[in-house]
SEKE-780849 format. One line per field, with one value per atom (N, C-alpha, C): atom name; residue number from 1; residue in three letters; x, y, z. Coordinates in nm, 3 decimals. Atoms other than C-alpha are relative to their C-alpha. Layout:
N
atome = CA_...
num = NUM_...
residu = Ala_...
c1 = X_...
c2 = Y_...
c3 = Z_...
END
This chain:
117
atome = N_CA_C_N_CA_C_N_CA_C_N_CA_C_N_CA_C_N_CA_C_N_CA_C_N_CA_C_N_CA_C_N_CA_C_N_CA_C_N_CA_C_N_CA_C_N_CA_C_N_CA_C_N_CA_C_N_CA_C_N_CA_C_N_CA_C_N_CA_C_N_CA_C_N_CA_C_N_CA_C_N_CA_C_N_CA_C_N_CA_C_N_CA_C_N_CA_C_N_CA_C_N_CA_C_N_CA_C_N_CA_C_N_CA_C_N_CA_C_N_CA_C_N_CA_C_N_CA_C_N_CA_C_N_CA_C_N_CA_C_N_CA_C_N_CA_C_N_CA_C_N_CA_C_N_CA_C_N_CA_C_N_CA_C_N_CA_C_N_CA_C_N_CA_C_N_CA_C_N_CA_C_N_CA_C_N_CA_C_N_CA_C_N_CA_C_N_CA_C_N_CA_C_N_CA_C_N_CA_C_N_CA_C_N_CA_C_N_CA_C_N_CA_C_N_CA_C_N_CA_C_N_CA_C_N_CA_C_N_CA_C_N_CA_C_N_CA_C_N_CA_C_N_CA_C_N_CA_C_N_CA_C_N_CA_C_N_CA_C_N_CA_C_N_CA_C_N_CA_C_N_CA_C_N_CA_C_N_CA_C_N_CA_C_N_CA_C_N_CA_C_N_CA_C_N_CA_C_N_CA_C_N_CA_C_N_CA_C_N_CA_C_N_CA_C_N_CA_C_N_CA_C_N_CA_C_N_CA_C_N_CA_C_N_CA_C_N_CA_C_N_CA_C_N_CA_C_N_CA_C_N_CA_C_N_CA_C_N_CA_C_N_CA_C_N_CA_C_N_CA_C_N_CA_C_N_CA_C_N_CA_C_N_CA_C_N_CA_C_N_CA_C_N_CA_C_N_CA_C
num = 1_1_1_2_2_2_3_3_3_4_4_4_5_5_5_6_6_6_7_7_7_8_8_8_9_9_9_10_10_10_11_11_11_12_12_12_13_13_13_14_14_14_15_15_15_16_16_16_17_17_17_18_18_18_19_19_19_20_20_20_21_21_21_22_22_22_23_23_23_24_24_24_25_25_25_26_26_26_27_27_27_28_28_28_29_29_29_30_30_30_31_31_31_32_32_32_33_33_33_34_34_34_35_35_35_36_36_36_37_37_37_38_38_38_39_39_39_40_40_40_41_41_41_42_42_42_43_43_43_44_44_44_45_45_45_46_46_46_47_47_47_48_48_48_49_49_49_50_50_50_51_51_51_52_52_52_53_53_53_54_54_54_55_55_55_56_56_56_57_57_57_58_58_58_59_59_59_60_60_60_61_61_61_62_62_62_63_63_63_64_64_64_65_65_65_66_66_66_67_67_67_68_68_68_69_69_69_70_70_70_71_71_71_72_72_72_73_73_73_74_74_74_75_75_75_76_76_76_77_77_77_78_78_78_79_79_79_80_80_80_81_81_81_82_82_82_83_83_83_84_84_84_85_85_85_86_86_86_87_87_87_88_88_88_89_89_89_90_90_90_91_91_91_92_92_92_93_93_93_94_94_94_95_95_95_96_96_96_97_97_97_98_98_98_99_99_99_100_100_100_101_101_101_102_102_102_103_103_103_104_104_104_105_105_105_106_106_106_107_107_107_108_108_108_109_109_109_110_110_110_111_111_111_112_112_112_113_113_113_114_114_114_115_115_115_116_116_116_117_117_117
residu = Unk_Unk_Unk_Unk_Unk_Unk_Unk_Unk_Unk_Unk_Unk_Unk_Unk_Unk_Unk_Unk_Unk_Unk_Unk_Unk_Unk_Unk_Unk_Unk_Unk_Unk_Unk_Unk_Unk_Unk_Unk_Unk_Unk_Unk_Unk_Unk_Unk_Unk_Unk_Unk_Unk_Unk_Unk_Unk_Unk_Unk_Unk_Unk_Unk_Unk_Unk_Unk_Unk_Unk_Unk_Unk_Unk_Unk_Unk_Unk_Unk_Unk_Unk_Unk_Unk_Unk_Unk_Unk_Unk_Unk_Unk_Unk_Unk_Unk_Unk_Unk_Unk_Unk_Unk_Unk_Unk_Unk_Unk_Unk_Unk_Unk_Unk_Unk_Unk_Unk_Unk_Unk_Unk_Unk_Unk_Unk_Unk_Unk_Unk_Unk_Unk_Unk_Unk_Unk_Unk_Unk_Unk_Unk_Unk_Unk_Unk_Unk_Unk_Unk_Unk_Unk_Unk_Unk_Unk_Unk_Unk_Unk_Unk_Unk_Unk_Unk_Unk_Unk_Unk_Unk_Unk_Unk_Unk_Unk_Unk_Unk_Unk_Unk_Unk_Unk_Unk_Unk_Unk_Unk_Unk_Unk_Unk_Unk_Unk_Unk_Unk_Unk_Unk_Unk_Unk_Unk_Unk_Unk_Unk_Unk_Unk_Unk_Unk_Unk_Unk_Unk_Unk_Unk_Unk_Unk_Unk_Unk_Unk_Unk_Unk_Unk_Unk_Unk_Unk_Unk_Unk_Unk_Unk_Unk_Unk_Unk_Unk_Unk_Unk_Unk_Unk_Unk_Unk_Unk_Unk_Unk_Unk_Unk_Unk_Unk_Unk_Unk_Unk_Unk_Unk_Unk_Unk_Unk_Unk_Unk_Unk_Unk_Unk_Unk_Unk_Unk_Unk_Unk_Unk_Unk_Unk_Unk_Unk_Unk_Unk_Unk_Unk_Unk_Unk_Unk_Unk_Unk_Unk_Unk_Unk_Unk_Unk_Unk_Unk_Unk_Unk_Unk_Unk_Unk_Unk_Unk_Unk_Unk_Unk_Unk_Unk_Unk_Unk_Unk_Unk_Unk_Unk_Unk_Unk_Unk_Unk_Unk_Unk_Unk_Unk_Unk_Unk_Unk_Unk_Unk_Unk_Unk_Unk_Unk_Unk_Unk_Unk_Unk_Unk_Unk_Unk_Unk_Unk_Unk_Unk_Unk_Unk_Unk_Unk_Unk_Unk_Unk_Unk_Unk_Unk_Unk_Unk_Unk_Unk_Unk_Unk_Unk_Unk_Unk_Unk_Unk_Unk_Unk_Unk_Unk_Unk_Unk_Unk_Unk_Unk_Unk_Unk_Unk_Unk_Unk_Unk_Unk_Unk_Unk_Unk_Unk_Unk_Unk_Unk_Unk_Unk_Unk_Unk_Unk_Unk_Unk_Unk_Unk_Unk_Unk_Unk_Unk_Unk_Unk_Unk_Unk_Unk_Unk_Unk_Unk_Unk
c1 = -0.159_-15.341_0.074_-0.074_-15.078_0.119_-0.122_-14.720_0.071_0.003_-14.425_0.079_-0.058_-14.217_0.140_-0.099_-13.850_0.021_-0.005_-13.911_-0.033_0.104_-14.104_-0.094_0.153_-14.403_-0.154_0.144_-14.728_-0.094_0.188_-14.949_-0.047_0.083_-15.250_-0.016_0.013_-15.241_-0.167_0.119_-15.613_0.013_-0.060_-15.533_0.180_-0.157_-15.177_0.068_0.009_-15.170_-0.014_0.035_-15.302_0.141_-0.134_-15.019_-0.034_0.010_-15.073_0.061_-0.125_-14.931_0.032_0.047_-15.079_0.130_-0.140_-14.858_-0.103_0.090_-15.185_0.057_-0.057_-15.135_0.147_-0.117_-14.742_-0.012_-0.001_-14.829_-0.085_0.086_-15.086_0.063_-0.115_-14.822_0.040_-0.123_-14.572_-0.059_0.128_-14.840_0.023_0.073_-14.822_0.208_-0.176_-14.500_-0.005_0.056_-14.436_0.080_-0.050_-14.372_0.062_-0.036_-14.182_-0.070_0.045_-14.356_-0.078_0.021_-14.485_-0.095_0.115_-14.790_0.037_-0.002_-14.881_-0.095_-0.062_-14.849_-0.126_0.077_-15.083_-0.015_0.023_-15.030_-0.137_0.113_-15.339_0.021_0.015_-15.356_-0.184_0.114_-15.503_-0.098_0.041_-15.523_-0.030_0.002_-15.397_0.012_-0.009_-15.379_0.235_-0.139_-14.932_0.101_-0.119_-14.563_0.010_-0.085_-14.501_-0.107_0.067_-14.774_0.008_-0.014_-14.696_-0.020_0.021_-14.691_0.039_0.039_-14.848_-0.071_0.113_-15.109_0.010_-0.043_-15.060_-0.121_0.056_-15.263_0.067_-0.094_-15.070_-0.128_0.045_-15.238_0.021_-0.095_-14.999_0.002_-0.038_-15.002_-0.260_0.101_-15.399_-0.048_0.124_-15.569_-0.031_-0.018_-15.498_-0.113_0.074_-15.693_0.133_-0.089_-15.554_0.060_-0.119_-15.220_0.089_-0.113_-14.986_0.136_-0.079_-14.685_0.101_-0.128_-14.362_-0.073_0.053_-14.631_-0.111_0.098_-14.892_-0.121_0.121_-15.118_-0.101_0.154_-15.493_0.000_-0.026_-15.524_-0.188_0.189_-15.964_0.054_-0.034_-15.810_0.049_-0.033_-15.628_-0.129_0.167_-15.986_-0.064_0.108_-16.166_0.045_-0.017_-15.961_-0.032_0.037_-15.920_-0.161_0.088_-16.269_-0.080_-0.041_-16.311_0.046_-0.106_-16.087_0.095_-0.124_-15.798_0.076_-0.007_-15.600_0.179_-0.019_-15.359_0.182_-0.149_-15.028_0.046_-0.013_-15.084_-0.044_0.031_-15.222_0.182_-0.100_-14.857_0.095_-0.084_-14.671_-0.005_0.029_-14.849_0.061_-0.010_-14.797_0.149_-0.103_-14.451_0.006_0.029_-14.527_0.003_-0.044_-14.503_-0.180_0.140_-14.781_-0.054_0.047_-14.813_-0.042_0.110_-14.911_-0.143_0.193_-15.180_-0.088_0.088_-15.301_-0.078_-0.007_-15.275_-0.113_0.088_-15.452_-0.163_0.188_-15.758_-0.028_0.091_-15.829_-0.027_-0.008_-15.759_-0.203_0.175_-16.064_-0.077_0.196_-16.277_-0.024_0.043_-16.321_-0.134_0.162_-16.632_0.006_-0.008_-16.658_-0.147_0.046_-16.831_-0.136_0.084_-17.157_0.014
c2 = 0.007_10.153_-0.013_0.010_10.035_-0.010_-0.030_10.122_-0.066_0.032_10.001_0.086_-0.103_10.236_-0.056_0.039_10.204_-0.064_0.109_10.033_-0.133_0.136_9.720_-0.006_0.013_9.807_0.032_-0.005_9.830_0.129_-0.097_10.161_0.025_0.004_10.211_0.188_-0.081_10.489_0.135_-0.052_10.616_0.066_-0.011_10.590_-0.056_0.069_10.664_-0.047_-0.019_10.682_-0.210_0.135_10.311_-0.110_0.070_10.047_-0.173_0.145_9.701_-0.142_0.017_9.459_-0.164_0.121_9.152_-0.023_0.091_8.906_-0.024_0.058_8.864_0.020_-0.036_9.078_0.045_-0.003_9.051_-0.159_0.116_8.673_-0.040_-0.084_8.795_-0.005_-0.056_8.989_-0.095_0.098_8.736_-0.121_0.071_8.543_0.086_-0.082_8.783_0.047_-0.065_8.893_0.033_-0.064_9.040_-0.050_0.071_8.884_0.079_-0.081_8.957_0.123_-0.104_9.155_0.097_-0.068_9.387_-0.026_0.061_9.213_-0.101_0.007_9.102_-0.154_0.213_8.663_0.043_-0.071_8.600_-0.201_0.174_8.172_0.045_-0.044_8.162_-0.127_0.047_7.972_-0.158_0.123_7.607_-0.110_0.023_7.475_0.148_-0.063_7.713_0.140_-0.106_8.056_-0.021_-0.002_8.033_0.026_0.082_8.060_-0.129_0.133_7.694_-0.068_0.119_7.632_0.113_0.028_7.573_0.098_-0.133_7.845_-0.141_0.045_7.531_0.030_-0.044_7.709_0.122_-0.123_7.994_0.093_-0.072_8.270_0.117_-0.057_8.493_0.047_-0.080_8.712_-0.037_0.064_8.590_-0.102_0.124_8.252_-0.010_0.040_8.092_0.078_-0.077_8.378_0.020_-0.072_8.457_-0.159_0.110_8.100_-0.059_0.028_7.898_-0.188_0.063_7.668_-0.048_0.023_7.491_0.059_-0.128_7.722_-0.051_0.079_7.678_-0.048_0.076_7.530_0.054_0.018_7.574_-0.073_0.060_7.330_0.040_0.005_7.382_-0.024_0.114_7.282_0.008_0.047_7.257_-0.160_0.118_6.985_-0.113_0.110_6.778_-0.033_-0.006_6.822_-0.095_0.122_6.652_-0.085_0.233_6.378_-0.036_0.143_6.324_-0.019_0.021_6.340_-0.063_0.078_6.134_-0.180_0.037_5.871_-0.097_0.037_5.908_-0.001_0.029_5.810_0.140_-0.145_6.123_-0.055_0.032_5.902_-0.002_-0.056_5.859_0.095_-0.143_6.225_0.075_-0.146_6.371_-0.093_0.079_6.043_0.119_-0.005_6.141_0.214_-0.124_6.570_0.001_-0.011_6.510_0.090_-0.099_6.665_-0.076_0.095_6.546_-0.036_0.096_6.333_0.117_-0.110_6.634_0.087_-0.117_6.921_-0.053_0.119_6.662_0.024_0.016_6.642_0.145_-0.131_7.025_0.039_-0.044_7.078_0.008_0.091_6.843_0.100_-0.054_7.061_0.115_-0.170_7.377_-0.032_0.011_7.246_-0.020_0.073_7.101_0.101_-0.102_7.405_0.080_-0.040_7.533_0.122_-0.108_7.884_0.089_-0.126_8.196_0.025_-0.042_8.268_0.184
c3 = 0.037_1.404_0.192_-0.077_1.644_-0.021_0.034_1.634_0.148_-0.053_1.749_0.116_-0.076_1.996_0.008_0.009_2.034_0.154_-0.102_2.363_-0.019_-0.030_2.209_0.031_0.009_2.324_-0.119_0.141_2.056_0.103_-0.015_2.126_-0.121_0.066_2.060_-0.158_0.020_1.816_0.031_-0.026_1.877_0.141_-0.174_2.258_0.017_-0.109_2.319_0.116_-0.078_2.645_0.060_-0.003_2.631_0.022_0.103_2.612_-0.016_0.009_2.542_0.022_-0.146_2.783_-0.107_0.052_2.572_-0.101_0.092_2.374_-0.176_0.129_2.133_-0.168_0.082_1.913_-0.053_0.038_1.865_-0.100_0.069_1.776_-0.109_0.152_1.512_-0.086_0.090_1.356_-0.049_0.040_1.317_-0.087_0.138_1.090_-0.105_0.107_0.851_-0.057_0.005_0.602_-0.082_0.089_0.299_-0.155_0.147_-0.111_0.019_0.110_-0.332_-0.113_0.053_-0.533_0.114_-0.199_-0.121_0.009_-0.010_-0.106_0.153_-0.043_0.181_-0.011_-0.002_0.316_0.138_-0.180_0.606_-0.020_-0.084_0.766_0.119_-0.107_0.928_0.112_-0.077_1.239_-0.010_0.055_1.197_0.148_-0.158_1.590_0.066_-0.122_1.855_-0.108_-0.007_1.865_0.090_-0.133_2.006_-0.178_0.076_1.853_-0.081_-0.003_1.861_-0.178_0.128_1.551_-0.139_0.124_1.245_-0.113_0.141_0.893_-0.101_0.108_0.674_-0.044_0.135_0.503_-0.038_-0.008_0.361_-0.114_0.165_0.138_-0.076_0.079_-0.074_-0.128_0.071_-0.283_-0.137_0.144_-0.612_-0.073_0.015_-0.565_-0.027_0.011_-0.670_0.034_-0.043_-0.664_0.156_-0.105_-0.306_0.075_-0.048_-0.230_0.079_-0.137_0.105_-0.118_0.054_-0.039_0.107_-0.120_0.177_-0.081_0.043_0.211_-0.070_0.039_-0.034_-0.140_0.082_-0.342_0.008_0.045_-0.505_0.000_-0.084_-0.348_0.039_-0.087_-0.297_0.119_-0.073_0.032_-0.037_0.178_-0.166_-0.052_0.127_-0.334_0.059_-0.069_-0.089_0.099_-0.106_0.179_-0.103_0.086_-0.142_-0.043_0.027_-0.187_0.098_-0.124_0.138_0.011_0.006_0.168_-0.111_0.129_-0.173_0.033_0.001_0.024_0.023_0.022_-0.050_0.128_-0.107_0.261_0.031_0.071_0.363_-0.015_0.004_0.371_-0.159_0.089_-0.007_-0.077_0.090_-0.058_0.066_-0.047_0.095_-0.102_0.069_-0.133_-0.147_0.100_-0.451_0.025_-0.032_-0.316_-0.007_-0.069_-0.203_0.100_-0.180_0.142_0.111_-0.146_0.545_-0.067_-0.042_0.662_0.073_-0.113_0.970_-0.158_0.062_0.614_-0.009_0.108_0.438_0.170_-0.137_0.809_0.039_0.068_0.832_-0.007_0.092_0.583_-0.054_-0.002_0.603_0.119_-0.136_0.990_-0.030_0.026_0.818_-0.114_0.076_0.570_0.086_-0.102_0.788_0.114_-0.134_1.035_-0.011_0.018_1.144_-0.065_0.117_0.884_0.165_-0.085_1.153_-0.128_0.122_0.954_0.046
END
């Protein structure tokens, strides 16, 4: 468990003498928000772990039973990816769902990622 001190440093409560100088934890924590119901919403990294990574994919327990969706919508990422695999083009999908082509590309990248066993 970690806590942020007044000095803006994160402290490991299991070992208070250990300071986390790396920004990795902070970057990951920026991807977690609280929704109106007080539940945590997660925006996973798609391509790289950095602050510049857009928050396009959202996992919210109150939307689509916690399945990944395009942020701000209820459009499941699996639906977009399956239609792309069925030969629908990125531009056609973007037009049909009213989303930017970049969002559709990110969704396909997310759904095509290798999953650890």
